[in-house]
C-alpha positions as a printed NumPy array, in Angstrom:
array([[ -3.338, -48.626,  60.934],
       [ -0.776, -45.991,  61.969],
       [  2.053, -48.49 ,  61.492],
       [  0.835, -49.306,  57.978],
       [  0.561, -45.621,  57.074],
       [  4.073, -44.975,  58.371],
       [  5.543, -47.909,  56.428],
       [  3.839, -46.873,  53.186],
       [  5.041, -43.316,  53.762],
       [  8.65 , -44.377,  54.286],
       [  8.684, -46.516,  51.144],
       [  7.054, -43.723,  49.152],
       [  9.511, -41.114,  50.447],
       [ 12.512, -43.245,  49.49 ],
       [ 11.094, -43.972,  46.042],
       [ 10.403, -40.307,  45.331],
       [ 13.741, -39.106,  46.723],
       [ 16.038, -41.514,  44.902],
       [ 14.044, -42.389,  41.782],
       [ 11.155, -40.15 ,  40.845],
       [ 12.464, -36.641,  41.525],
       [ 15.544, -37.215,  39.31 ],
       [ 13.436, -38.913,  36.603],
       [ 10.807, -36.147,  36.576],
       [ 13.369, -33.332,  36.46 ],
       [ 15.678, -34.907,  33.874],
       [ 12.809, -35.942,  31.586],
       [ 11.147, -32.522,  31.752],
       [ 14.469, -30.742,  31.125],
       [ 15.233, -32.987,  28.131],
       [ 11.799, -32.422,  26.579],
       [ 12.07 , -28.677,  27.238],
       [ 15.373, -28.425,  25.373],
       [ 14.392, -30.7  ,  22.48 ],
       [ 11.072, -28.892,  21.872],
       [ 12.763, -25.476,  22.   ],
       [ 10.978, -24.324,  25.183],
       [  7.638, -24.242,  23.371],
       [  5.811, -24.352,  26.705],
       [  6.917, -20.724,  27.097],
       [  7.289, -19.493,  23.503],
       [  3.878, -20.752,  22.43 ],
       [  1.867, -19.403,  25.362],
       [ -0.189, -17.088,  23.084],
       [ -0.896, -20.107,  20.867],
       [ -2.297, -21.933,  23.907],
       [ -4.816, -19.14 ,  24.443],
       [ -5.803, -19.339,  20.775],
       [ -6.345, -23.072,  20.405],
       [ -8.246, -23.551,  23.677],
       [-11.16 , -21.783,  21.958],
       [-11.275, -24.082,  18.911],
       [-14.613, -25.733,  18.26 ],
       [-14.86 , -29.472,  17.699],
       [-15.235, -30.532,  14.032],
       [-18.76 , -31.716,  13.161],
       [-20.225, -34.442,  10.99 ],
       [-22.708, -33.996,   8.163],
       [-25.571, -33.859,  10.685],
       [-23.938, -31.046,  12.637],
       [-23.005, -33.239,  15.593],
       [-19.529, -32.725,  17.13 ],
       [-17.094, -35.578,  16.543],
       [-16.219, -35.567,  20.24 ],
       [-15.428, -33.078,  22.987],
       [-14.127, -29.636,  22.059],
       [-10.658, -28.434,  23.078],
       [-12.134, -26.491,  25.996],
       [-14.312, -29.388,  27.124],
       [-11.251, -31.655,  27.206],
       [ -9.447, -28.893,  29.131],
       [-12.354, -28.828,  31.594],
       [-12.364, -32.617,  31.905],
       [ -8.67 , -32.604,  32.818],
       [ -9.161, -29.585,  35.079],
       [-11.877, -31.522,  36.887],
       [ -9.168, -33.934,  38.033],
       [ -6.319, -31.403,  38.294],
       [ -8.128, -28.64 ,  40.155],
       [ -9.158, -30.379,  43.338],
       [ -8.2  , -30.665,  46.96 ],
       [ -4.563, -30.859,  45.891],
       [ -4.781, -27.129,  45.218],
       [ -5.82 , -26.489,  48.824],
       [ -4.907, -29.501,  50.948],
       [ -1.871, -30.307,  48.785],
       [ -0.467, -26.792,  49.029],
       [ -1.148, -26.773,  52.766],
       [  0.737, -30.054,  53.06 ],
       [  3.646, -28.676,  51.015],
       [  3.976, -25.658,  53.321],
       [  3.556, -27.755,  56.466],
       [  6.276, -30.209,  55.401],
       [  8.652, -28.088,  53.311],
       [  7.919, -24.55 ,  54.456],
       [  7.119, -21.587,  52.18 ],
       [ 10.104, -22.416,  49.963],
       [  8.334, -25.51 ,  48.617],
       [  6.023, -23.178,  46.696],
       [  8.894, -21.799,  44.618],
       [  9.83 , -25.311,  43.55 ],
       [  6.204, -25.988,  42.643],
       [  6.269, -22.903,  40.39 ],
       [  9.575, -23.799,  38.756],
       [  8.516, -27.387,  38.179],
       [  5.236, -26.25 ,  36.607],
       [  7.231, -24.426,  33.936],
       [  9.594, -27.349,  33.391],
       [  6.978, -30.11 ,  33.279],
       [  4.874, -28.062,  30.874],
       [  6.966, -29.724,  28.154],
       [  6.135, -33.172,  29.555],
       [  2.436, -32.338,  29.514],
       [  2.621, -31.102,  25.925],
       [  4.375, -34.196,  24.591],
       [  2.308, -36.783,  26.502],
       [ -0.975, -35.117,  25.486],
       [  0.077, -34.856,  21.83 ],
       [  1.   , -38.557,  21.862],
       [ -2.384, -39.398,  23.397],
       [ -4.067, -37.531,  20.54 ],
       [ -1.949, -39.27 ,  17.904],
       [ -2.704, -42.791,  19.142],
       [ -6.335, -42.23 ,  20.224],
       [ -9.129, -44.54 ,  19.073],
       [-12.798, -44.007,  18.248],
       [-15.538, -45.261,  20.523],
       [-19.295, -44.775,  20.842],
       [-18.86 , -41.396,  22.583],
       [-16.146, -39.992,  20.308],
       [-12.494, -40.667,  21.139],
       [-10.521, -42.163,  23.983],
       [ -6.869, -42.826,  24.611],
       [ -3.988, -42.179,  26.987],
       [ -0.682, -43.756,  28.017],
       [ -2.022, -47.307,  27.905],
       [ -2.975, -46.721,  24.286],
       [  0.311, -45.143,  23.185],
       [  2.325, -47.751,  25.077],
       [  0.538, -50.536,  23.19 ],
       [  0.163, -48.853,  19.798],
       [  3.339, -46.811,  19.747],
       [  5.699, -49.216,  21.528],
       [  3.93 , -52.528,  20.902],
       [  4.002, -53.425,  24.623],
       [  0.596, -54.753,  25.581],
       [  1.802, -56.082,  28.955],
       [  3.282, -52.743,  30.03 ],
       [  0.149, -50.966,  28.816],
       [ -2.111, -53.185,  30.919],
       [  0.16 , -52.701,  33.941],
       [ -0.115, -48.933,  33.562],
       [ -3.901, -49.153,  33.203],
       [ -4.206, -51.245,  36.375],
       [ -2.031, -48.851,  38.395],
       [ -3.986, -45.847,  37.114],
       [ -7.248, -47.472,  38.186],
       [ -5.837, -48.147,  41.644],
       [ -4.369, -44.64 ,  41.847],
       [ -7.04 , -42.29 ,  40.512],
       [-10.585, -43.621,  40.903],
       [ -9.612, -45.432,  44.106],
       [ -6.689, -43.844,  46.054],
       [ -7.068, -40.256,  44.803],
       [-10.848, -40.295,  44.988],
       [-10.573, -41.578,  48.534],
       [ -8.271, -38.627,  49.237],
       [-10.677, -36.13 ,  47.67 ],
       [-13.541, -37.494,  49.734],
       [-11.412, -37.595,  52.883],
       [-10.452, -33.922,  52.564],
       [-14.062, -32.992,  51.928],
       [-15.169, -34.78 ,  55.095],
       [-12.386, -33.107,  57.113],
       [-13.486, -29.709,  55.839],
       [-17.122, -30.292,  56.797],
       [-16.097, -31.449,  60.262],
       [-13.807, -28.433,  60.635],
       [-16.557, -26.045,  59.56 ],
       [-18.953, -27.609,  62.068],
       [-16.307, -27.444,  64.807],
       [-14.182, -30.498,  65.586],
       [-15.299, -30.436,  69.215],
       [-18.971, -30.064,  68.35 ],
       [-19.268, -32.218,  65.197],
       [-21.117, -35.511,  65.786],
       [-19.226, -38.711,  65.075],
       [-21.633, -39.728,  62.32 ],
       [-21.063, -36.571,  60.244],
       [-18.278, -38.01 ,  57.994],
       [-20.502, -40.977,  57.154],
       [-23.355, -38.672,  56.121],
       [-20.996, -36.626,  53.968],
       [-19.764, -39.841,  52.388],
       [-23.306, -40.955,  51.62 ],
       [-24.144, -37.644,  49.915],
       [-20.963, -37.72 ,  47.818],
       [-21.549, -41.353,  46.854],
       [-25.114, -40.715,  45.673],
       [-24.171, -37.642,  43.63 ],
       [-21.247, -39.498,  42.079],
       [-23.489, -42.347,  41.006],
       [-26.   , -39.97 ,  39.409],
       [-23.363, -38.291,  37.23 ],
       [-21.107, -41.17 ,  36.176],
       [-24.036, -43.114,  34.798],
       [-24.378, -40.363,  32.177],
       [-20.962, -41.032,  30.602],
       [-18.106, -38.778,  29.555],
       [-20.269, -36.049,  28.004],
       [-22.205, -35.522,  31.24 ],
       [-18.967, -35.502,  33.237],
       [-17.453, -32.926,  30.872],
       [-20.599, -30.795,  31.029],
       [-20.575, -30.737,  34.838],
       [-16.865, -29.919,  34.881],
       [-17.23 , -27.212,  32.21 ],
       [-19.927, -25.532,  34.303],
       [-18.38 , -25.878,  37.755],
       [-14.62 , -25.396,  37.378],
       [-14.565, -21.801,  36.032],
       [-17.088, -20.627,  38.622],
       [-15.249, -22.243,  41.532],
       [-11.889, -20.908,  40.347],
       [-13.228, -17.347,  40.077],
       [-14.89 , -17.47 ,  43.509],
       [-11.765, -18.895,  45.107],
       [ -9.617, -16.26 ,  43.379],
       [-11.842, -13.465,  44.697],
       [-11.768, -14.877,  48.242],
       [ -7.994, -15.161,  48.048],
       [ -7.659, -11.561,  46.87 ],
       [ -9.815, -10.375,  49.774],
       [ -7.686, -12.276,  52.303],
       [ -4.466, -10.929,  50.776],
       [ -5.858,  -7.369,  50.69 ],
       [ -6.727,  -7.58 ,  54.381],
       [ -3.123,  -8.594,  55.103],
       [ -1.515,  -6.403,  52.43 ],
       [  1.279,  -5.332,  54.756],
       [  2.345,  -8.977,  55.153],
       [  2.437,  -9.733,  51.418],
       [  6.048,  -8.608,  50.748],
       [  7.328, -10.724,  53.649],
       [  5.3  , -13.731,  52.52 ],
       [  6.617, -13.421,  48.96 ],
       [ 10.165, -13.051,  50.248],
       [  9.826, -16.176,  52.391],
       [  8.881, -18.232,  49.319],
       [ 12.167, -17.257,  47.657],
       [ 14.571, -17.099,  50.613],
       [ 13.383, -20.297,  52.262],
       [ 13.516, -22.352,  49.054],
       [ 17.214, -23.062,  49.536],
       [ 17.257, -24.523,  53.037],
       [ 19.136, -21.571,  54.534],
       [ 16.314, -20.94 ,  56.99 ],
       [ 14.972, -24.02 ,  58.704],
       [ 11.198, -24.059,  58.592],
       [  9.395, -26.95 ,  60.185],
       [ 12.696, -28.814,  60.164],
       [ 12.862, -28.714,  56.355],
       [ 16.253, -29.182,  54.689],
       [ 16.921, -28.249,  51.074],
       [ 16.3  , -31.831,  49.941],
       [ 12.983, -31.965,  51.779],
       [ 11.907, -28.619,  50.364],
       [ 12.673, -29.598,  46.763],
       [ 11.153, -33.056,  47.051],
       [  8.01 , -31.669,  48.688],
       [  7.606, -29.021,  46.003],
       [  8.049, -31.533,  43.17 ],
       [  5.715, -34.133,  44.7  ],
       [  2.948, -31.759,  45.67 ],
       [  3.271, -29.934,  42.363],
       [  2.915, -33.174,  40.41 ],
       [  0.002, -34.252,  42.578],
       [ -1.72 , -30.973,  41.768],
       [ -0.985, -30.319,  38.077],
       [ -0.443, -33.997,  37.069],
       [  2.045, -33.095,  34.302],
       [  3.97 , -36.197,  33.234],
       [  1.943, -38.362,  35.548],
       [ -0.004, -40.049,  32.754],
       [ -3.492, -39.07 ,  33.865],
       [ -4.182, -35.958,  31.8  ],
       [ -3.518, -37.686,  28.432],
       [ -6.687, -39.69 ,  29.066],
       [ -8.649, -36.424,  28.928],
       [ -6.525, -34.972,  26.135],
       [ -7.372, -37.917,  23.875],
       [-11.117, -37.194,  24.074],
       [-10.866, -33.921,  22.153],
       [-11.669, -33.573,  18.452],
       [ -8.934, -31.227,  17.209],
       [ -7.228, -30.705,  13.858],
       [ -3.693, -31.432,  15.119],
       [ -2.395, -33.486,  18.1  ],
       [ -0.174, -30.638,  19.295],
       [ -3.218, -28.417,  19.789],
       [ -4.361, -30.527,  22.706],
       [ -0.795, -30.654,  23.992],
       [ -0.833, -26.863,  24.153],
       [ -4.247, -26.801,  25.816],
       [ -3.161, -29.237,  28.522],
       [  0.066, -27.302,  29.148],
       [ -2.106, -24.25 ,  29.72 ],
       [ -3.947, -26.399,  32.253],
       [ -0.674, -26.963,  34.151],
       [ -0.139, -23.22 ,  34.462],
       [ -3.769, -22.563,  35.375],
       [ -3.56 , -25.148,  38.114],
       [ -0.194, -24.291,  39.672],
       [  0.539, -20.649,  38.893],
       [ -3.008, -19.487,  39.568],
       [ -5.046, -21.763,  41.828],
       [ -2.173, -23.141,  43.946],
       [ -0.715, -19.652,  44.303],
       [ -4.016, -18.412,  45.695],
       [ -3.863, -21.021,  48.456],
       [ -0.223, -20.232,  49.226],
       [ -1.025, -16.525,  49.523],
       [ -4.017, -17.156,  51.787],
       [ -1.872, -19.224,  54.141],
       [  1.363, -17.244,  54.167],
       [  0.017, -13.699,  54.6  ],
       [ -1.531, -14.729,  57.906],
       [  1.887, -15.776,  59.274],
       [  1.018, -19.292,  60.47 ],
       [  3.085, -21.231,  63.001],
       [  4.49 , -24.117,  60.97 ],
       [  5.91 , -26.021,  63.941],
       [  4.255, -29.433,  63.799],
       [  1.64 , -27.961,  61.463],
       [ -0.91 , -30.574,  60.341],
       [ -1.093, -31.694,  56.733],
       [ -4.133, -31.144,  54.587],
       [ -6.67 , -28.357,  54.532],
       [ -6.103, -27.135,  58.103],
       [ -3.715, -24.236,  57.328],
       [ -5.969, -22.721,  54.651],
       [ -9.059, -23.239,  56.752],
       [ -7.488, -21.549,  59.783],
       [ -6.144, -18.632,  57.72 ],
       [ -9.561, -17.895,  56.22 ],
       [-11.34 , -18.201,  59.566],
       [ -8.887, -15.813,  61.268],
       [ -9.265, -13.269,  58.471],
       [-12.894, -13.483,  57.415],
       [-14.553, -15.059,  60.424],
       [-16.131, -18.42 ,  61.085],
       [-18.592, -18.042,  58.192],
       [-15.69 , -18.52 ,  55.782],
       [-15.526, -22.13 ,  56.912],
       [-18.879, -22.688,  55.233],
       [-17.671, -20.985,  52.043],
       [-14.481, -23.061,  51.968],
       [-16.545, -26.185,  52.532],
       [-18.673, -25.372,  49.464],
       [-15.566, -24.64 ,  47.377],
       [-13.838, -27.841,  48.442],
       [-17.014, -29.817,  47.888],
       [-17.227, -28.661,  44.271],
       [-13.493, -29.154,  43.693],
       [-13.504, -32.593,  45.281],
       [-16.679, -33.671,  43.509],
       [-15.494, -32.636,  40.04 ],
       [-12.143, -34.32 ,  40.745],
       [-13.918, -37.527,  41.67 ],
       [-15.764, -37.377,  38.342],
       [-12.611, -36.662,  36.347],
       [-10.697, -39.416,  38.127],
       [-13.55 , -41.813,  37.478],
       [-13.378, -41.119,  33.748],
       [ -9.63 , -41.813,  33.713],
       [-10.34 , -45.157,  35.327],
       [-13.189, -45.987,  32.953],
       [-11.068, -45.232,  29.886],
       [ -8.324, -47.544,  31.127],
       [-10.761, -50.263,  32.142],
       [-12.184, -50.226,  28.621],
       [ -8.622, -50.644,  27.374],
       [ -8.225, -53.806,  29.469],
       [-11.629, -55.36 ,  28.831],
       [-14.849, -54.602,  26.948],
       [-16.978, -56.791,  29.229],
       [-20.016, -54.715,  30.365],
       [-20.128, -56.415,  33.774],
       [-16.608, -55.146,  34.523],
       [-17.784, -51.555,  34.005],
       [-20.757, -52.118,  36.334],
       [-18.463, -53.465,  39.054],
       [-16.03 , -50.568,  38.544],
       [-18.796, -47.993,  38.884],
       [-20.032, -49.628,  42.067],
       [-16.516, -49.657,  43.531],
       [-16.023, -45.994,  42.616],
       [-19.174, -45.043,  44.48 ],
       [-18.123, -47.188,  47.45 ],
       [-14.673, -45.548,  47.56 ],
       [-16.271, -42.097,  47.555],
       [-18.091, -43.125,  50.726],
       [-15.19 , -44.98 ,  52.361],
       [-12.744, -42.129,  51.815],
       [-14.792, -39.876,  54.069],
       [-14.235, -42.17 ,  57.06 ],
       [-10.672, -43.373,  56.31 ],
       [ -7.447, -42.264,  57.991],
       [ -5.89 , -39.246,  56.258],
       [ -2.228, -40.252,  56.637],
       [ -2.727, -43.678,  55.075],
       [ -4.668, -42.19 ,  52.169],
       [ -2.022, -39.528,  51.478],
       [  0.889, -41.981,  51.649],
       [ -0.81 , -44.618,  49.499],
       [ -1.712, -42.043,  46.84 ],
       [  1.874, -40.756,  46.8  ],
       [  3.365, -44.228,  46.341],
       [  0.979, -45.239,  43.544],
       [  1.453, -41.895,  41.808],
       [  5.201, -42.441,  41.703],
       [  4.981, -45.888,  40.082],
       [  2.44 , -44.663,  37.552],
       [  4.537, -41.621,  36.645],
       [  7.652, -43.753,  36.183],
       [  5.972, -46.039,  33.63 ],
       [  4.492, -43.092,  31.746],
       [  7.69 , -41.031,  31.618],
       [  9.71 , -43.987,  30.333],
       [  7.107, -44.452,  27.578],
       [  7.146, -40.729,  26.742],
       [ 10.932, -40.778,  26.438],
       [ 10.833, -43.823,  24.16 ],
       [  8.236, -42.1  ,  21.965],
       [  9.747, -38.634,  22.236],
       [ 11.079, -38.602,  18.664],
       [  7.501, -38.967,  17.437],
       [  6.444, -36.175,  19.78 ],
       [  9.202, -33.899,  18.468],
       [  8.137, -34.672,  14.892],
       [  4.586, -33.574,  15.742],
       [  5.883, -30.31 ,  17.223],
       [  7.997, -29.612,  14.136],
       [  5.05 , -30.339,  11.83 ],
       [  2.847, -27.952,  13.799],
       [  5.528, -25.237,  13.751],
       [  6.001, -25.536,   9.975],
       [  2.285, -25.103,   9.32 ],
       [  2.014, -22.107,  11.652],
       [  5.008, -20.443,   9.987],
       [  3.199, -20.912,   6.666],
       [  0.231, -19.022,   8.109],
       [ -2.075, -22.049,   8.259],
       [ -4.244, -23.417,  11.038],
       [ -2.401, -26.756,  11.44 ],
       [ -4.136, -29.904,  10.222],
       [ -2.53 , -33.293,  10.769],
       [ -3.078, -36.484,   8.797],
       [ -1.23 , -39.711,   9.443],
       [  0.543, -39.65 ,   6.104],
       [  2.602, -36.729,   7.468],
       [  4.407, -39.262,   9.71 ],
       [  4.756, -42.245,   7.351],
       [  7.229, -44.074,   9.58 ],
       [  4.876, -44.252,  12.573],
       [  2.567, -47.268,  12.924],
       [ -0.358, -47.897,  15.24 ],
       [ -2.273, -44.719,  14.283],
       [ -5.939, -45.495,  13.514],
       [ -7.452, -41.998,  13.416],
       [ -6.241, -38.996,  11.348],
       [ -7.024, -40.782,   8.05 ],
       [ -7.406, -37.743,   5.77 ],
       [ -8.207, -34.027,   5.773],
       [-12.01 , -34.478,   5.717],
       [-11.843, -37.036,   8.531],
       [ -9.911, -34.575,  10.693],
       [-11.655, -31.243,  10.089],
       [-15.165, -32.584,   9.501],
       [-17.795, -30.291,   7.986],
       [-17.03 , -27.287,  10.2  ],
       [-13.282, -26.632,  10.175],
       [-11.672, -25.334,  13.345],
       [-11.458, -21.544,  13.478],
       [ -8.267, -19.706,  12.642],
       [ -7.124, -17.116,  15.155],
       [ -9.892, -17.904,  17.641]])
């Protein structure tokens, strides 16, 4: 098993170093320039549109999820163990300097998130629950490439509901074992944790996307606030170390100081990879959540999901980095995963904090499992409408939630990294090929805002674009309760 994990890791490292890091950076930079840095200029607009209500039909029922519910659905996948275990791994491998590259990349890939989410909205389709869509849909409808769309859908299913969910469950089990004491924890504990997670997962996913969104909408804000408060307490108790920790993030981002054997290339690559694993911008996962929203213009959901990138990386990931770095950990041969954060909290707050972190990670991991499941379901429905396929997929998702708790951590991490890279490559190529349509959407939104209107999009505004089935006319878009202007 160790040999397999090492081989997968080596292949994944080479792929990310020579292919994905350049593709991610160049694509994000191109989209940033061509959109006029809207991911920064339109930040106030992001805060406005995230509060828009979903349009309603004549019976008062919402057409689909609201902008905030779609934000919560994507946050359920984004805000997970990657924000704790992923940041810990970034620091263990690349040193404190990897955090600076995570921050910088979050700004840059905000443009990628905006464009991919707007495209997902443009090419979304109606279903029994409202809307669904994502890269598979805009690859087929926008590019006319059914084969490439199916390939993307298959890789996403392997990556998110299987590999990533296994990783979420694995980190959760590690945290429970760590809180119980690795020397004292019984060998059967991971299996019990896996059984609990599997049962809870089954109970929620049977309720469909609305139940998943409702759970995420309730849990994510509460968990984020609690984790923020805990982080502030830890930082306050080590206030004298904060300037040095902040300085290390900047000074050690350039490879001048060797931390854990990290060279400049390792630091940058680690920051980009862990950042993408956490905020998912450009990866092709978030558009599946973005497409579920009922909004009056595709760019609105692009703005909402870009806000999600910043929320994930600049806020939640930064909390973890601060918790770890202010305690001055020894990074020599530091283990990957949740260990650094867990140790920092225990040294500062006492052993009881292990229980608190376990609860936080449980909620983060569980909501991520639900969000990842929905991404898989949406793409499975794209491939086939056979009801038996959905039953099998649900059963496998529950099984993976159990198996991840007893699997080897290194193999899970390396497999998730490799699959994420292939998936991101397909999506970013598609986004680049459709970028002119994305830029047209941004320009249309900007024109309407300059005219003082709350933007409303109909497909006749882009007459040269085919494959758009929604956005028929004004009444179809705004429904019987138009979205609010100015919040």
